[in-house]
C-alpha positions in Angstrom: -11.7 3.9 5.1 -8.4 5.2 6.2 -5.3 4.5 4.1 -2.2 3.6 6.1 1.3 2.4 5.5 3.0 2.7 8.9 2.3 1.1 12.3 1.7 4.5 14.0 -1.3 5.0 11.8 -3.2 2.4 13.8 -2.8 4.3 17.0 -3.4 7.7 15.5 -6.6 6.8 13.6 -10.0 8.1 14.7 -11.5 4.6 15.0 -15.0 6.0 15.6 -14.9 7.5 12.1 -13.6 4.7 10.0 -15.0 1.2 9.1 -11.7 -0.3 7.9 -8.1 0.4 7.0 -6.5 0.1 3.6 -2.9 -0.9 4.4 0.1 -1.2 2.1 1.7 -1.4 -0.3 2.5 -4.9 1.0 4.7 -5.8 -2.0 6.2 -3.7 -4.8 3.6 -2.5 -7.2 3.7 -0.8 -10.6 0.1 0.5 -10.3 0.9 3.5 -8.2 4.1 5.4 -8.4 4.9 6.8 -5.0 7.8 7.2 -2.6 6.3 4.7 -0.1 8.3 1.5 0.2 6.5 -1.8 0.5 5.7 -2.7 4.1 6.0 -6.5 3.8 4.2 -9.2 5.5 5.7 -8.8 9.0 4.6 -5.2 9.2 1.1 -6.1 7.9 0.8 -8.7 10.7 1.9 -6.1 13.3 -0.5 -3.5 12.0 -3.4 -6.0 12.1 -2.6 -6.8 15.7 -2.8 -3.2 16.7 -6.4 -2.5 15.6 -9.8 -4.0 15.9 -10.8 -2.6 12.5 -10.6 -4.9 9.5 -7.6 -4.4 7.3 -7.7 -4.5 3.5 -4.2 -5.3 2.1 -3.1 -3.5 -1.0 -0.1 -3.4 -3.2 1.4 -6.1 -5.5 -0.8 -8.9 -4.3 -1.1 -11.9 -6.7 -3.0 -15.1 -6.6 0.2 -16.8 -5.4 0.6 -14.4 -2.4 -3.0 -13.9 -1.5 -3.3 -16.8 1.0 -0.1 -15.6 2.8 -1.5 -12.1 3.1 -4.7 -13.5 4.7 -2.5 -15.6 7.1 -0.8 -12.3 8.2 -4.1 -10.8 9.3 -5.7 -9.1 6.4 -9.5 -9.5 6.2 -9.7 -8.6 2.5 -7.5 -7.8 -0.5 -7.4 -5.0 -3.1 -6.0 -6.5 -6.2 -5.4 -4.3 -9.2 -2.2 -5.2 -11.1 -2.8 -8.9 -11.2 -6.2 -8.4 -12.8 -5.3 -5.4 -15.0 -2.3 -7.3 -16.5 -4.1 -10.6 -17.0 -4.4 -12.0 -20.5 -7.5 -13.9 -19.4 -9.3 -11.9 -16.7 -11.8 -14.6 -15.8 -9.1 -17.2 -15.4 -7.1 -14.8 -13.2 -10.1 -14.1 -11.0 -10.6 -17.8 -10.5 -7.1 -18.1 -9.1 -8.2 -15.9 -6.2 -10.9 -18.4 -5.2 -9.5 -19.0 -1.7 
């Protein structure tokens, strides 16, 4: 895996050495305090179009935004905050049944 948060990371990546990209944060997230601003859905879509490798979207993704993230090219999601903050973990997981 290669973590990426900018379009140029797709072109600079050693594709023969990685299986997939982790890309984000897509939305604001409280899980990780960092100076990287959210990329947003348009940049996610552009990034996905620049690589043949699968892209796992990360950062602030909820059950309400998951489908839109897939529609913008992500092949998978990394979901931490939505699950970690859930009062009913099983019910929250079921919301992601896309």
